[in-house]
Each structure stands twice: as structure tokens, then as C-alpha cells.
VOBA-1610 file (N, C-alpha, C; in pm, whole numbers, padded with zeros to 5 digits, always signed):
BEGIN
Met+06925-01445+18588Met+06910-01430+18415Met+07000-01295+18353Gly+06926-01175+18437Gly+06950-01076+18378Gly+07118-01036+18385Trp+07165-01085+18485Trp+07330-01071+18488Trp+07393-01129+18386Ile+07342-01263+18392Ile+07401-01327+18245Ile+07382-01253+18118Ile+07249-01226+18073Ile+07238-01131+17958Ile+07312-01019+17951Met+07351-00935+18036Met+07430-00846+18062Met+07575-00859+18056Thr+07605-00967+18085Thr+07783-01040+18083Thr+07792-01062+17937Asp+07668-01131+17875Asp+07683-01162+17746Asp+07699-01007+17650Met+07619-00949+17693Met+07642-00810+17607Met+07743-00742+17620Leu+07809-00715+17726Leu+07977-00683+17751Leu+08068-00749+17681Leu+08061-00881+17667Leu+08130-00947+17591Leu+08126-00933+17454Glu+08004-00923+17401Glu+07980-00868+17225Glu+08055-00772+17218Ala+07990-00659+17311Ala+08068-00510+17278Ala+08218-00520+17277Arg+08280-00595+17389Arg+08405-00559+17399Arg+08508-00666+17267Arg+08428-00750+17218Arg+08453-00823+17091Arg+08463-00734+16962Val+08374-00646+16969Val+08371-00534+16868Val+08499-00460+16884Phe+08534-00436+17016Phe+08658-00344+17050Phe+08776-00397+16995Asp+08775-00557+17004Asp+08898-00620+17006Asp+08905-00607+16815Lys+08779-00657+16771Lys+08825-00665+16625Lys+08868-00530+16553Glu+08809-00440+16590Glu+08881-00307+16532Glu+08971-00226+16569Ile+09010-00282+16701Ile+09167-00251+16752Ile+09250-00328+16640Ser+09216-00478+16625Ser+09281-00543+16522Ser+09313-00477+16374Ala+09226-00468+16352Ala+09201-00391+16250Ala+09306-00274+16236Ile+09294-00156+16328Ile+09379-00058+16304Ile+09535-00088+16332Glu+09558-00228+16396Glu+09710-00243+16438Glu+09764-00282+16285Lys+09665-00362+16235Lys+09742-00454+16088Lys+09740-00312+16012Thr+09651-00194+15956Thr+09681-00110+15900Thr+09798-00061+15929Lys+09816-00015+16081Lys+09946+00083+16103Lys+10054-00015+16022Asp+10070-00153+16090Asp+10196-00208+16029Asp+10185-00220+15892His+10107-00207+15823His+10103-00208+15659His+10149-00092+15590Met+10111+00011+15696Met+10177+00139+15607Met+10304+00154+15588Gly+10350+00203+15430Gly+10462+00207+15425Gly+10496+00347+15319Glu+10515+00265+15174Glu+10565+00361+15054Glu+10454+00447+15013Val+10349+00377+14995Val+10213+00412+14964Val+10194+00576+15049Phe+10182+00540+15160Phe+10147+00620+15256Phe+10233+00743+15245Ile+10369+00716+15233Ile+10452+00841+15186Ile+10431+00904+15030Ser+10402+00846+14965Ser+10351+00872+14828Ser+10208+00993+14841Phe+10145+00958+14917Phe+10049+00994+14953Phe+10051+01112+14987Leu+10127+01118+15114Leu+10196+01246+15182Leu+10277+01331+15056Glu+10352+01300+15000Glu+10423+01412+14911Glu+10274+01444+14819Thr+10218+01370+14762Thr+10117+01412+14659Thr+10014+01535+14709Ile+09993+01504+14844Ile+09898+01631+14914Ile+10015+01740+14935Met+10135+01738+14995Met+10207+01867+14981Met+10237+01901+14899Leu+10247+01862+14752Leu+10285+01901+14641Leu+10137+01994+14572Cys+10031+01957+14637Cys+09900+02003+14571Cys+09887+02183+14600Asp+09877+02205+14498Asp+09841+02350+14474Asp+09697+02388+14464Gly+09598+02283+14484Gly+09462+02325+14504Gly+09403+02261+14630Lys+09297+02188+14617Lys+09230+02143+14764Lys+09247+01968+14758Val+09234+01930+14850Val+09207+01805+14885Val+09065+01737+14878Ile+09031+01657+14768Ile+08883+01644+14787Ile+08839+01500+14843Leu+08767+01481+14885Leu+08748+01320+14967Leu+08554+01317+14910Thr+08621+01176+14849Thr+08457+01115+14849Thr+08449+00958+14854Gly+08334+00954+14866Gly+08315+00799+14918Gly+08142+00761+14927Met+08098+00670+14910Met+07948+00633+14910Met+07886+00536+15030Gly+07812+00561+15078Gly+07773+00503+15215Gly+07851+00541+15329Lys+07868+00432+15418Lys+07953+00425+15528Lys+08086+00486+15519Ala+08148+00444+15371Ala+08264+00525+15349Ala+08274+00659+15324Gly+08123+00722+15261Gly+08121+00859+15274Gly+08138+00951+15405His+08058+00849+15533His+08090+00940+15614His+08223+00954+15685Ile+08288+00837+15644Ile+08451+00877+15686Ile+08506+00962+15600Ala+08484+00976+15475Ala+08516+01090+15368Ala+08509+01225+15459Arg+08377+01227+15453Arg+08325+01361+15535Arg+08421+01420+15657Lys+08430+01287+15737Lys+08513+01306+15863Lys+08692+01357+15826Met+08696+01300+15725Met+08884+01325+15653Met+08882+01440+15642Ala+08788+01526+15533Ala+08783+01642+15531Ala+08749+01765+15600Ala+08688+01711+15669Ala+08697+01829+15796Ala+08814+01803+15868Thr+08877+01721+15887Thr+09013+01679+15972Thr+09108+01748+15898Phe+09162+01735+15776Phe+09195+01812+15672Phe+09208+01960+15700Ser+09069+02003+15678Ser+09080+02143+15679Ser+09131+02216+15820Ser+09050+02151+15894Ser+09055+02195+16067Ser+09271+02189+16077Leu+09289+02131+16010Leu+09467+02131+16042Leu+09536+02187+15918Gly+09466+02274+15837Gly+09541+02363+15767Gly+09531+02318+15631Thr+09480+02213+15600Thr+09466+02173+15430Thr+09344+02196+15373Pro+09359+02276+15295Pro+09201+02311+15256Pro+09131+02178+15204Ser+09014+02164+15264Ser+08961+02032+15166Ser+08808+02028+15194Phe+08758+01952+15100Phe+08603+01886+15128Phe+08532+01790+15061Tyr+08447+01749+15109Tyr+08376+01679+15060Tyr+08283+01667+14967Ile+08278+01571+14864Ile+08227+01566+14742Ile+08155+01421+14725His+07998+01438+14749His+07911+01319+14711His+07909+01236+14581Pro+07958+01103+14590Pro+07962+01049+14457Pro+07854+01076+14339Ala+07736+01076+14416Ala+07591+01048+14318Ala+07591+01221+14285Glu+07574+01294+14399Glu+07599+01430+14339Glu+07666+01494+14234Ser+07810+01446+14278Ser+07905+01488+14147Ser+07870+01438+14021Leu+07785+01319+14008Leu+07772+01258+13869Leu+07679+01408+13804His+07577+01483+13875His+07499+01563+13838His+07580+01719+13860Gly+07665+01744+13825Gly+07713+01862+13842Gly+07840+01908+13931Asp+07838+01858+14064Asp+07942+01876+14148Asp+08051+01844+14119Leu+08083+01757+14003Leu+08252+01760+13935Leu+08273+01870+13892Gly+08228+01975+13880Gly+08239+02112+13834Gly+08311+02166+13955Met+08331+02138+14060Met+08412+02190+14175Met+08543+02128+14162Val+08558+02038+14077Val+08707+01974+14080Val+08802+02042+14005Thr+08911+02049+14006Thr+09024+02136+13869Thr+09116+02046+13880Asn+09215+02088+13769Asn+09334+01998+13759Asn+09451+02026+13861Lys+09411+02102+13957Lys+09505+02159+14049Lys+09484+02062+14190Asp+09375+02007+14172Asp+09326+01884+14295Asp+09348+01748+14322Val+09374+01737+14437Val+09395+01591+14472Val+09257+01507+14527Val+09220+01427+14445Val+09091+01358+14471Val+09144+01200+14577Ile+09074+01183+14696Ile+09067+01079+14739Ile+08972+01023+14764Ala+08954+00878+14710Ala+08838+00856+14698Ala+08872+00715+14800Ile+08714+00643+14863Ile+08728+00563+14972Ile+08607+00439+14942Ser+08650+00341+14912Ser+08558+00229+14872Ser+08620+00113+14913His+08573+00022+15013His+08641-00104+15013His+08644-00206+14915Ser+08540-00197+14859Ser+08511-00336+14751Ser+08577-00248+14653Gly+08582-00112+14637Gly+08645-00031+14525Gly+08574-00061+14366Glu+08429-00088+14391Glu+08354-00115+14277Glu+08214-00048+14324Ser+08219+00045+14422Ser+08107+00128+14426Ser+08082+00216+14291Val+07948+00168+14243Val+07933+00216+14130Val+07946+00381+14127Glu+07855+00457+14170Glu+07901+00607+14160Glu+08034+00622+14219Val+08119+00607+14303Val+08249+00620+14271Val+08320+00600+14151Val+08310+00458+14113Val+08351+00410+13944Val+08333+00478+13854Gln+08207+00572+13841Gln+08174+00633+13751Gln+08222+00778+13747Met+08286+00812+13858Met+08356+00941+13909Met+08499+00930+13804Ile+08557+00826+13772Ile+08672+00820+13746Ile+08689+00881+13615Pro+08635+00842+13501Pro+08678+00906+13358Pro+08681+01025+13358Val+08563+01116+13449Val+08579+01254+13486Val+08695+01326+13522Ile+08687+01255+13651Ile+08827+01303+13733Ile+08951+01278+13626Arg+09018+01178+13536Arg+09100+01203+13450Arg+09078+01287+13363Arg+08939+01319+13293Arg+08955+01425+13209Arg+08994+01593+13254Ile+08963+01594+13384Ile+08965+01700+13424Ile+09113+01718+13472Gly+09194+01649+13510Gly+09324+01621+13522Gly+09383+01608+13689Ala+09260+01592+13743Ala+09298+01604+13906Ala+09381+01472+13936Arg+09460+01461+14034Arg+09533+01314+14074Arg+09417+01238+14151Leu+09411+01150+14155Leu+09321+01032+14214Leu+09395+00921+14290Leu+09354+00957+14404Leu+09425+00861+14495Leu+09298+00776+14561Ser+09337+00651+14621Ser+09220+00581+14652Ser+09277+00506+14763Ile+09164+00459+14867Ile+09170+00379+14996Ile+09076+00262+14993Thr+09100+00169+14949Thr+09042+00061+14903Thr+09101-00103+15005Gly+09005-00204+14959Gly+09058-00315+15030Gly+09084-00412+14939Asn+09059-00389+14790Asn+09057-00459+14674Asn+09160-00418+14602Ala+09288-00504+14579Ala+09389-00441+14481Ala+09328-00473+14318Gln+09245-00543+14318Gln+09208-00571+14183Gln+09079-00483+14141Ser+09018-00400+14181Ser+08910-00361+14188Ser+08912-00241+14078Thr+08823-00194+14012Thr+08817-00084+13897Thr+08881+00019+13957Leu+08861+00076+14114Leu+08898+00186+14151Leu+09073+00205+14173Ala+09083+00074+14243Ala+09253+00076+14249Ala+09325+00086+14116Arg+09293-00018+14002Arg+09347-00032+13876Arg+09350+00110+13817His+09268+00209+13851His+09246+00307+13775His+09296+00458+13864Ser+09343+00454+13970Ser+09397+00542+14047Ser+09508+00562+14026Asp+09574+00701+14039Asp+09732+00714+14015Asp+09789+00629+14139Met+09733+00645+14259Met+09791+00552+14345Met+09694+00511+14446Ala+09710+00378+14489Ala+09610+00288+14558Ala+09663+00250+14696Glu+09594+00286+14815Glu+09653+00208+14946Glu+09537+00113+14916Val+09586-00011+14960Val+09498-00140+14964Val+09516-00175+15095Leu+09432-00187+15171Leu+09451-00194+15348Leu+09436-00344+15350Pro+09485-00430+15460Pro+09522-00544+15446Pro+09372-00610+15498Gln+09365-00745+15476Gln+09237-00799+15496Gln+09230-00773+15625Met+09086-00793+15691Met+09037-00786+15826Met+08874-00811+15825Glu+08831-00854+15956Glu+08738-00887+15963Glu+08665-00800+16035Glu+08547-00764+15935Glu+08435-00660+15999Glu+08389-00697+16142Ala+08374-00596+16222Ala+08303-00639+16354Ala+08189-00663+16405Cys+08084-00623+16277Cys+07953-00687+16297Cys+07966-00801+16308His+07853-00868+16387His+07867-01021+16399His+07812-01069+16276Leu+07777-01014+16193Leu+07723-01077+16047Leu+07816-01074+15972Gly+07930-01024+16002Gly+08044-01001+15923Gly+08020-00924+15776Leu+07913-00815+15790Leu+07842-00773+15654Leu+07846-00609+15698Ala+07817-00530+15796Ala+07832-00413+15801Ala+07957-00340+15795Pro+07970-00246+15746Pro+08119-00161+15731Pro+08145-00131+15867Thr+08254-00189+15933Thr+08269-00175+16103Thr+08429-00144+16085Ser+08520-00279+16094Ser+08663-00266+16098Ser+08723-00202+15994Thr+08654-00206+15870Thr+08693-00140+15746Thr+08694+00025+15750Thr+08570+00063+15814Thr+08542+00191+15800Thr+08654+00269+15921Thr+08659+00184+16037Thr+08759+00252+16154Thr+08902+00280+16109Ala+08926+00153+16013Ala+09098+00124+15973Ala+09095+00252+15867Ala+08986+00332+15764Ala+09004+00413+15699Ala+09011+00506+15757Leu+08951+00544+15846Leu+08934+00666+15937Leu+09063+00696+16021Val+09129+00605+16074Val+09246+00597+16137Val+09340+00659+16047Tyr+09378+00549+15947Tyr+09420+00637+15818Tyr+09433+00775+15813Gly+09324+00819+15760Gly+09306+00964+15729Gly+09334+01034+15856Asp+09311+01004+15952Asp+09371+01087+16065Asp+09528+01102+16043Ala+09607+01013+16019Ala+09721+01006+16036Ala+09768+01076+15912Leu+09696+01054+15779Leu+09710+01161+15673Leu+09730+01323+15712Ala+09589+01331+15759Ala+09584+01477+15764Ala+09699+01551+15895Val+09727+01457+16029Val+09808+01494+16106Val+09936+01528+16042Thr+10001+01395+15999Thr+10133+01426+15942Thr+10140+01532+15829Val+10080+01582+15749Val+10061+01672+15651Val+10039+01788+15726Ser+09993+01798+15838Ser+09953+01934+15911Ser+10134+01949+16007Arg+10172+01854+16018Arg+10292+01876+16107Arg+10441+01922+16007Met+10393+01836+15896Met+10499+01884+15758Met+10469+02020+15748Lys+10377+02101+15760Lys+10359+02251+15704Lys+10375+02316+15813Asp+10431+02237+15919Asp+10429+02339+16048Asp+10356+02409+16103Phe+10203+02387+16079Phe+10104+02408+16117Phe+10089+02429+16284Arg+10040+02532+16334Arg+10081+02571+16473Arg+09954+02606+16566Ser+09944+02575+16662Ser+09847+02604+16768Ser+09759+02744+16731Glu+09845+02862+16708Glu+09790+02974+16677Glu+09690+02969+16532Asp+09763+02881+16441Asp+09670+02857+16297Asp+09540+02802+16322Phe+09571+02680+16430Phe+09449+02598+16479Phe+09353+02684+16533Gly+09376+02770+16616Gly+09274+02873+16678Gly+09191+02977+16594Leu+09302+03015+16471Leu+09229+03089+16357Leu+09108+03018+16282Tyr+09117+02892+16290Tyr+09021+02813+16219Tyr+08931+02760+16311His+08921+02804+16432His+08827+02745+16533His+08774+02876+16628Pro+08737+03004+16573Pro+08754+03100+16653Pro+08554+03079+16742Ala+08486+02983+16713Ala+08385+02960+16793Ala+08398+02911+16905Gly+08488+02813+16922Gly+08523+02708+17069Gly+08603+02783+17146Ala+08633+02713+17259Ala+08649+02753+17373Ala+08815+02743+17338Leu+08860+02618+17271Leu+09024+02644+17238Leu+09049+02757+17148Gly+08944+02782+17059Gly+09009+02872+16955Gly+08986+03003+17028Arg+08902+03004+17122Arg+08909+03172+17202Arg+09045+03189+17273Lys+09083+03069+17313Lys+09238+03107+17394Lys+09336+03127+17302Leu+09336+03062+17179Leu+09454+03060+17098Leu+09452+03199+17012Ile+09332+03252+17001Ile+09340+03393+16905Ile+09298+03528+17002Thr+09253+03541+17131Thr+09220+03610+17205Thr+09346+03696+17233Thr+09372+03837+17204Thr+09479+03910+17249Thr+09452+03999+17356Val+09529+04036+17431Val+09520+04167+17542Val+09438+04290+17481Ser+09453+04331+17346Ser+09391+04448+17286Ser+09261+04394+17290Asp+09216+04267+17257Asp+09076+04250+17248Asp+09004+04240+17355Ile+09063+04259+17487Ile+08997+04241+17618Ile+08977+04361+17740Met+09141+04414+17692Met+09161+04546+17798Met+09067+04676+17807Val+09061+04739+17897Val+09011+04893+17898Val+09115+04962+17832Ser+09047+05065+17777Ser+09152+05173+17679Ser+09063+05309+17655Gly+09146+05418+17626Gly+09071+05526+17567Gly+09029+05588+17704Ala+08929+05647+17738Ala+08897+05727+17847Ala+08835+05627+17936Asp+08837+05506+17946Asp+08801+05416+18048Asp+08932+05384+18108Lys+09054+05397+18052Lys+09206+05367+18132Lys+09207+05438+18253Pro+09236+05393+18376Pro+09264+05475+18479Pro+09401+05541+18465Gln+09415+05704+18484Gln+09541+05729+18517Gln+09556+05877+18584Val+09638+05913+18654Val+09622+06049+18708Val+09754+06115+18681Gly+09771+06246+18691Gly+09933+06292+18659Gly+10006+06278+18796Ala+10148+06290+18790Ala+10234+06249+18846Ala+10218+06334+18996Asp+10203+06456+18993Asp+10183+06562+19102Asp+10070+06572+19174Val+09975+06525+19147Val+09851+06506+19209Val+09855+06456+19340Phe+09769+06492+19448Phe+09729+06436+19588Phe+09681+06279+19557Leu+09707+06204+19641Leu+09672+06050+19632Leu+09524+06023+19643Lys+09462+06135+19675Lys+09307+06124+19717Lys+09257+06105+19565Glu+09301+06181+19472Glu+09274+06163+19316Glu+09287+06042+19264Ala+09404+05951+19284Ala+09418+05855+19254Ala+09334+05738+19324Ile+09272+05784+19480Ile+09172+05686+19519Ile+09038+05693+19441Ile+09018+05816+19416Ile+08895+05820+19324Ile+08897+05774+19223Glu+09007+05750+19132Glu+09017+05681+19014Glu+09009+05543+19013Leu+09086+05504+19135Leu+09083+05357+19179Leu+08929+05325+19183Ser+08838+05390+19250Ser+08719+05382+19278Ser+08610+05361+19149Arg+08648+05480+19060Arg+08564+05504+18945Arg+08602+05364+18849Lys+08719+05356+18829Lys+08752+05272+18731Lys+08762+05136+18742Lys+08757+05107+18859Lys+08777+04957+18907Lys+08843+04863+18854Thr+08977+04925+18842Thr+09063+04793+18772Thr+09179+04763+18894Gly+09176+04831+18991Gly+09257+04784+19083Gly+09384+04864+19074Ile+09373+04945+18957Ile+09522+04964+18922Ile+09517+05131+18858Val+09599+05208+18862Val+09603+05371+18803Val+09722+05398+18797Ala+09792+05426+18651Ala+09873+05441+18617Ala+09930+05601+18646Val+10022+05622+18691Val+10083+05769+18713Val+10149+05832+18602Met+10094+05904+18536Met+10152+05990+18421Met+10233+06107+18416Gln+10365+06140+18374Gln+10423+06259+18349Gln+10409+06279+18198Gly+10290+06370+18161Gly+10282+06415+18042Gly+10222+06249+17940Ser+10286+06201+17860Ser+10258+06107+17797Ser+10334+05964+17849Arg+10403+05985+17902Arg+10496+05907+17976Arg+10475+05863+18093Ile+10463+05707+18122Ile+10426+05634+18249Ile+10518+05641+18325Glu+10526+05713+18464Glu+10595+05680+18565Glu+10604+05580+18685Gly+10470+05520+18693Gly+10453+05432+18774Gly+10300+05389+18779Ile+10270+05321+18920Ile+10129+05264+18915Ile+10102+05311+19069Ile+09961+05317+19086Ile+09932+05346+19238Ile+09821+05203+19206Thr+09832+05091+19323Thr+09769+05001+19335Thr+09671+04991+19440Glu+09576+04931+19465Glu+09513+04875+19596Glu+09610+04849+19722Gly+09690+04799+19655Gly+09821+04706+19742Gly+09898+04847+19809Asn+09934+04930+19719Asn+10000+05067+19784Asn+09908+05129+19872Leu+09808+05135+19851Leu+09714+05179+19978Leu+09684+05128+20087Arg+09697+05007+20075Arg+09661+04901+20198Arg+09805+04914+20270Arg+09911+04919+20194Arg+10032+04945+20292Arg+10085+05078+20341Ala+10014+05160+20282Ala+09992+05307+20333Ala+09929+05328+20435Leu+09814+05271+20458Leu+09708+05273+20574Leu+09809+05196+20711Glu+09825+05079+20635Glu+09883+04992+20778Glu+10019+05079+20841Gln+10049+05163+20775Gln+10172+05227+20791Gln+10162+05360+20898Glu+09968+05399+20898Glu+09941+05499+20917Glu+09976+05605+20870Met+10001+05606+20749Met+10035+05732+20665Met+09916+05792+20627Asp+09922+05980+20601Asp+09817+06050+20578Asp+09778+06052+20436Val+09735+05954+20400Val+09730+05923+20272Val+09638+06047+20189Tyr+09566+06125+20274Tyr+09472+06247+20183Tyr+09573+06364+20187Ser+09703+06360+20249Ser+09793+06509+20212Ser+09913+06417+20128Met+09926+06333+20073Met+10041+06254+20027Met+10007+06273+19852Lys+10147+06315+19788Lys+10133+06295+19662Lys+10153+06182+19624Val+10087+06129+19501Val+10088+06017+19408Val+10240+05959+19431Asn+10317+06053+19394Asn+10489+05987+19345Asn+10536+05970+19477Glu+10496+05952+19606Glu+10589+05938+19730Glu+10535+05799+19760Ile+10435+05724+19692Ile+10425+05601+19737Ile+10401+05508+19584Met+10403+05549+19459Met+10364+05492+19379Met+10482+05379+19350Thr+10441+05263+19277Thr+10558+05170+19241Thr+10613+05209+19105Arg+10722+05234+19096Arg+10795+05255+18964Arg+10832+05145+18874Asp+10872+05185+18764Asp+10865+04988+18692Asp+10766+04933+18678Pro+10658+04968+18659Pro+10554+04858+18669Pro+10581+04723+18570Ile+10490+04619+18626Ile+10504+04500+18512Ile+10417+04536+18390Cys+10466+04509+18235Cys+10325+04560+18152Cys+10350+04452+18070Ile+10238+04474+17971Ile+10226+04371+17887Ile+10215+04416+17732Ser+10237+04369+17639Ser+10228+04443+17513Ser+10072+04393+17445Glu+09987+04474+17379Glu+09882+04464+17355Glu+09838+04371+17274Gly+09953+04285+17181Gly+09946+04193+17112Gly+09994+04063+17142Lys+09993+04073+17282Lys+10020+03901+17352Lys+09883+03881+17359Leu+09872+03723+17372Leu+09772+03646+17380Leu+09704+03678+17523Ala+09562+03658+17558Ala+09517+03647+17678Ala+09572+03529+17778Val+09594+03442+17740Val+09647+03314+17782Val+09812+03348+17834Asp+09892+03452+17772Asp+10010+03512+17815Asp+09967+03581+17938Ala+09875+03670+17923Ala+09856+03744+18044Ala+09810+03713+18167Met+09729+03562+18115Met+09710+03490+18257Met+09839+03408+18319Lys+09922+03402+18241Lys+10061+03298+18307Lys+10114+03419+18354Leu+10151+03561+18306Leu+10210+03642+18391Leu+10160+03710+18515Leu+10024+03731+18509Leu+09976+03755+18643Leu+09981+03659+18743His+09960+03529+18712His+09991+03421+18799His+10156+03409+18869Glu+10210+03435+18761Glu+10360+03451+18794Glu+10402+03551+18905Lys+10362+03679+18870Lys+10394+03776+18943Lys+10299+03781+19081Asn+10170+03715+19078Asn+10097+03716+19175Asn+10021+03862+19206Ile+09982+03928+19077Ile+09911+04033+19056Ile+09785+04013+19011Ser+09672+04115+19024Ser+09564+04115+18944Ser+09553+04217+18840Ser+09619+04291+18792Ser+09613+04395+18695Ser+09770+04418+18622Leu+09727+04433+18465Leu+09853+04468+18401Leu+09835+04590+18333Ile+09924+04679+18315Ile+09975+04790+18247Ile+09971+04746+18086Val+09914+04797+17975Val+09919+04714+17861Val+09988+04869+17789Leu+10079+04782+17703Leu+10154+04920+17613Leu+10169+04870+17447Asp+10155+04964+17389Asp+10162+04961+17241Asp+10304+04916+17162Ser+10281+04927+17073Ser+10443+04872+16998Ser+10537+04996+17023Gln+10499+05094+17032Gln+10607+05206+17093Gln+10624+05212+17218Gly+10556+05179+17305Gly+10590+05151+17434Gly+10503+05258+17514Asn+10379+05308+17466Asn+10306+05394+17530Asn+10188+05320+17583Tyr+10115+05374+17705Tyr+10036+05324+17799Tyr+09914+05348+17702Ile+09850+05240+17705Ile+09710+05213+17634Ile+09595+05182+17684Gly+09607+05107+17779Gly+09493+05048+17879Gly+09552+04945+17983Val+09461+04870+18059Val+09468+04795+18180Val+09405+04667+18147Val+09411+04555+18185Val+09398+04411+18184Val+09389+04348+18296Thr+09287+04344+18358Thr+09279+04240+18484Thr+09269+04100+18472Leu+09270+04047+18575Leu+09266+03876+18566Leu+09118+03817+18554Gln+09037+03920+18625Gln+08901+03887+18597Gln+08892+03913+18420Met+08928+03988+18351Met+08886+04022+18211Met+08945+03893+18156Val+09057+03869+18188Val+09115+03742+18126Val+09033+03609+18146Ile+08989+03597+18247Ile+08920+03496+18278Ile+08784+03486+18191Asp+08717+03581+18194Asp+08604+03605+18127Asp+08604+03596+17964Ser+08687+03610+17941Ser+08725+03589+17794Ser+08785+03456+17752Leu+08825+03374+17860Leu+08879+03234+17817Leu+08761+03119+17877
//
């Protein structure tokens, strides 16, 4: 009996998927001139894109506003009921308001219309009723095709809210692409997330610098470089001639010298240093440093400023820790 009930539950759940997938497909096939007009209006907007909706549609509007903002279009959600008690003061004549109501007759949303008109903002709507008050009084209305709610009662907003959500995603993503919004811009707006850190963390953010950067003079004995390697623990020491970098001493240099039974304590650093070391600019992203370290199969990089001066060291472990 339990298995029969479980099977019925899965069938019901899959039916919900089928209904909502069908709603999305219908909406996709329906998109055309109105969608293009929405895009043009948003692209020409000098203010913000303001989303509103009541109930379940309000939840979709909140998500749409968040997606627009995330992808480079300044946007926020305004609650219809709160808007009627002062929040409409946030709307200006430079803004575009997108109202979502499947019936197009949500009382609070309808009551916003004359004020939005008086302010002078553009009013776009996403609805399922072409004859509704909202559709008739909008500058543009996207009337979604007829669809069945996935709710077994055919009452709770399910298919209609999913269709509106995907329509909103299509708007936000397409506008973002038209604005040439890049991954670096996305990272700027998401500094707290792992992806954001990858996209905004630069070499200068994580390198060792100042008194902590390892270096010795070009004419010193190798033992001084060994001491510097041990003290700074970066796996690399810059060999300097004045302010100019001549080369580097790495743990690999020392290992090869010992394997060849060289007297490392009587040698000068310039006898075994690596000339023309691999370097990276301080402004490069940490992910670029990671790529270069892997490509060259090394564990440390010399960091240079915009004038080519030695200013620090970044290691593989520093990059890993930052990401």
C-alpha cells in the first residue's frame, strides 16, 4: 500500500512539473514585439526599474528586482499596499514601473496607477488579462497566454507565477547582455560570495609586500638568500641590483645546486639565480595568478607595479586561501 501511495505522490509531483513546463513553453512561444518594446524602454530608462505586485506576484516581483540589480540594472521592489501610504514617493518621472498581476485587477496595484501616471513614470505590466484595468492603463502590457495552474484545485498561482518569473529572468538577462555587463561587474556587486571574491580579488590584495617581501643583493653569498628563504617562507627570493630585479633564488635552485654537490655556502647568489623570472602585474586577478602558476608549474610569482618595479610576491597557497 505504501508503495502505491508513494507512486501516486510522484505522479502528482511530475504532473506539476509538466504543467509548469508547458506554461513556460507557451510563454516562450508567445514572446515577440511587446518583449522587444519592454527591452527598449528599460534600456532607455534614466532612472530605476521598479517592480511591484501583490501576494504571490509580489514574490516574483521581488525576485525580478533582485535579478535586475544583480545584473547591472538598478532596481527595487515596492509593496503595493505600502506604496499607497507614502512609498510611491520613491518613484520619479525617470523610472520604469513593472507591475505584475495575472488578473490585472489586484486592488492595491490598480490604486497605484493614477499616482504613477501623475508622477510621470512609465508603466509596464505583465498580466493574463488583456481587458483588465492594469492592462488598459499601462503604457505597454505583456498579456501572457492562457495556461492551467499546476495546483490540483486550479486556484493557487503556480504556472502563472512561474511563467512571469522566467519572463522576468529573460528581461533582466537580455538587458544585461545589451549593456555589455561583464563578469568583473558581476563580481563587484557580489563581493561577499565565493564567485564575487574570484572576480574582484587582485594580486595586490593578497601578496606579501613592503618589509615582508623577500629580497637580497646581487653580490651577497647564497647563505644569505637561504636565510631569507627560511625567514620569509615564500619559496622565492628576489635578487636585486639597486632597485632593479636581476633574478630570483628559489627552493628549486638550491635543490639543484645540492644535487650537483656545489658548495652553496661559498657561492654568490648571482652564480645560480634564475634570470628573467616569471612575473605578474599587481592589478591582475588572483584567478589569473592561479592560471599562470599552474601553466608554468611553479609555486611563487614576483609581483611588479605598473612601472615594472618589484613590489611583492604571491604564492599558490595565498591564491588558494583567497578563493
